Structure formats: C-alpha cells, structure tokens
Phi, psi and omega in degrees: 000125183262140179248148183258121184292129177293153184286131176217160181239129180242155176263126178244143184291132175270160178306333187265355177105349182285156174272134178245131175275123182243129174286130180276333176224102183293145178279072184282333184297303182302318178299320177296323179291324176291320174296321178292326176298312178298314179297322180291323181293327178289324181293323177296318179294319179296325173292320176294315175301317177299312180305307182297322177293321185286312178297314178296312180300322178293314179300320182284351176289355177290345177278005172302128185095338178274322178248150181255144179077174190273353193289330180298329178292318180294316176303315179292318182294328174294318174299318179291315182294324179293320180293322175295312180296320177300320176296321176297322180289317175299328176286327182296316184267007173054044179277151179292155194298328189288347175287349180292328185297303180292336175294318178293328178291320182293320180293319179296318179297330180272324187263328187297315184303309182291341184269331188238343187249013179292139178082003175260168180296334181287337171090166182267002186262151176291095181229161176311318176301314181298315183293324175295320173298320178292323176294322175294321179291323183295328179265332183244355185295327183295320178293321181294318185296317187284341180253017174253138180292126180281146011269145181272151178301115182291346179259004186266186182298335183282357171288355174296330183298305177297328182298309183294317175302319182291313187293307185291316177298316178297315181295317183289319186295316180290324178296315175297322178293325182278336190245011178223154180263351181297128186285328188253352186295323180296341183292336178302327181291309177298331177293319173301316179298317179294324179292319177296321178294318179294313181301321182276350186269200183261167180295322179233084180286339181090147181068030185289314182294319175298323180295318181291322174298319181292318176303310185291315181298310183296318179299316180294320181292316182295310180298321179297317183294320180289334184286341179274005188273340182229151181258117180235136179282117186257130179262338173227071188299314185295319184293318181293322177300313177301318180294319182291315179299316182297316177297321180297313181296323179290324181296304185288336177294336178304317181288315185290311180295326174284345182269326183278124186294331187266010177254128176086305184226170181282340177220140180295136183268125176231155186294341181295334181282350185236009175256131183280148178295142183282350185227137174220134187277358183290336182268011179255161181292143181296139178295341184276359173291341179267014182303311187287348176287345175273357180283145183299333182286336180285340181048034180253295178257344193300326184241025175247147175282125181266310187219156171230126184238139176223145173103340186282140175302148179301136182087359179281135177279138180254124178272119175276328179196160180234111178238131186222009181230132179246125181273354191108334178238330183214158171275136181224173179273094167073190185241019182285147177233181182292344175250013179227122181271000181268174176099159185282357180270352180266138183235145177253153169296150187260132176274201181293325179226149173268120180292126178221153173289143182293146181149145184079170179255147185283145172212148182249120182248146176236125183250120174253125185271125179274172181288332179291326177288318179292339182275337181281124182298326182287340186245341193290340177274354183269131179256122176297139185220171172265331175115350179221042183292145175249344181194138179227127184219151180246158176246176177110180189288332178248044184294318182295319182295321175298313180300323172294331183279341189294140171235149189221146177242115184289335180284324182252348185072017178269150178225150185217152166248112191299326176278355177096151179275128176285153179295157182052032178266122183270137173244108180270114185243113179270115186222161174270139186273007173303170178293135177290168176294124181292147181242135185255093187288151176287134176285135181285172176294156186293346181281345179293126184293153179288151180296334181289347182256000177298136181304135170078009178286141179199167179303327181279339188277342178269131180293099183300139180099344179284117186272121174251000000 
C-alpha cells in the first residue's frame, strides 16, 4: 500500500539571511492533466483541419476541365485555407457561430479582388467598384459559367465561384466538426461542395473514380477517428454502427454516383446541359442589310478601310459574318429564338480555349477593326473569324472585359460581341488553319433571284468573306 506525501513548504536560509520558501513536493499531477487535455485538444483540431482540407479540396477538384490553367487552383486553395483559419480564430475566442457570416464577407472582400479581378476594369484592389463586381459575379456568375464554352479562364472573374465554395465550405465544415460531437456530420459539408462542383462542371472532368475513392476513404478515416474521442455506452451498438455507415455511404455516394458517367444514365447530368445561352443573333439586323453600302456608287463603305488583317496564311478566307437561314425576306443567323437554345444563331461565352479537334497547322492572326466597321449597326456585333479558332483575345485597357463579353458558335465558327466592336480594337485570334465546320444553309425558294442578278452586283459590291 503506497502513501502519498502531503504538500509542504520548508524554509531554507538564503545567502543574505532571509528565508526563501521552496516547495518540497510540486503539484505536478494536476498540471500534467491540463497539459494532456490541451495536447489532446490540439490533436483533435489538427485531425479536423486535415480532414476538412482533404475532403473539400477533393470535392473542388471536380472543376478540373471547367477552368483553364493553374490559377484557379491557387485561388481555391487560398479560399480554403482562409476559411479554415477563420474558423480556428472564432473557436479560439469562443465566438458564436453566427459571427462567421460577417467575417466571411470581410475576408472575401479583401482577398477576392486581387485573386479574381486582375486585368479587369474593376482593378485588383479592394474598392467599392471591385466589391460591386464581386457582388454581381456572386449572384449571376453561375449562369455565366454555365453559358461559357469550357475551359474558362482560371484567372478571370469567374474564378470567384470556386473561391467562394472553398471559403464557405472550409469554414462551415470545420465549424461543424469543432462544435458537434457527431463523428460523421461534418462530412455533409464537403459532400455539398462536391455536388455543387459537379453540377457547375463539365460532363467529363476526368479522374472521377479516383476522386470518389479518395472522398470515401478520407470520410471513413476521419469519421472513425472522431468516433473514438468520446466513450459512449451503446445499447444497440451493431445497429447504430450499421445506420451510421449507411448514412455515410449515402452521403458520399451522391458525389460518386453523380460523377461517374456510366452509373444511372448514359451521360452524367450537369446544369450546363440545361441552361439556355443568353445571346441569340436572330433578333439583330442581318449583316446583308449593309450590302448596298458596299457599292462604289454609294460612296459609303466602298473606299473606307473596314479591317486590317495580318498573320493569316495566304489564301485563307476570313469570315465577316455567318448567315444560314432564309425567312423568305432576309437572310439571318440561324433559327434560334429567345425560347430556343438550339440553332446556329445561339452563341456561348468563350473560355480560355475553344474546344476543337486536332488537325491543321496553327496560325496567329491579328485583326484590327476600323471605325467604318464599328459604325455600321448591321456589322458592329460581328467579330471576323477564320472558322476554326482555338482562342480569341482582345487587347487594350478593357481587354479582359471584352474577352468576357465575347460569344462564339461552335457549329458555324462565328463570333459576336453583343455590345458591338469598338473602333481600333485589335483582335488576336489563334486558330487552326484546317477546314472549318461545314454549314448547310437552308435553300431559299426558287423564286428568289440569284445574287449574280441583283442590280449593281459586282465583285467589289459583295462583302467578301460573308458566309451564306
């Protein structure tokens, strides 16, 4: 039988003759328990942080193929780390959960402009103009992303969407993990982030099976680790474990089943396939309405410079506009209407690259749009193309804004700017010189006169490059 010595204090003589109190038996046991509790709490926090980082980052990887370049990964990583650090600060000072909402707004207002608005008119600095742009992108960006031909520029304004998902998802997941005892409840937040990423992504992002395996494995390991932190008396242990495992598999299965193309349906369903393009050229004036302005007798456009093109191989045709539908009175661009997203008259936003099949040799052409082109209402929305572009970019102080406004039609190879091309705007078009996608125009009625019999028609009178 062991005895414990009571704590006592003895006096020892000091060199100066004064008495100094020296503890003979330090209270080491209580201090050790507190140190162990603090170390255990830190280990739990580190495990939660690691679980949130792995699961949320894996869920966000569903944007692969949607954005181009590595910058969107950097932006998402900054948002995820910022959300996790914000939750740790709130947990350290024991602030209520609702304080996370205004804190997230402040963090996004400070970090998002330099990450997503570089090269835009709003500028990279946190200003009221930048905040207004961020607010607009936060509410309308999902529609713009779904109506843009992937891949989207990973350094552009639409990179705000994965940034916000990472910021809010990381903060919410860690807060649930730190403030609830349920071992598997925090897994729901990365699952929701994964569902949103899949819905906003492309049909075939790649790495689907690997992503699902990582999500399932990480969720099981994290949930099992959290379940060992407390001792609970179970009355129906086997039944509860089976129910918890079934719930976890159901949650993670939402991501896996929705991501694998061959499960459930022949093609994975994403929102991009069900959103109508926002712009159709059918309600704009036909470019052929300016036909008579090209006649020498008109002295309108006959002797004025419309465009200046450099860099194209010799013999390459330049498309000024594409009209392939005849209504009985006028040629127009396709048959798309405000309620129909199909047809060659509908245009999508252009991402960082235009998806094209490999073939042909690359050539970089520079097109400078003149004032005569920009002043004509019938012509100014059309951007001259070759028909097989892989990238179209503008230069100038508002180049990023023009790049975001550009629309492209994959069926006809035509491009438009809904607000019109400003004069002296240079368009740098990197394209493949292979043959463009053929367009089968609808034949007009036989009573319509041939263009060769139109009054005043001549080689100079016809706007060369207009595809009909």
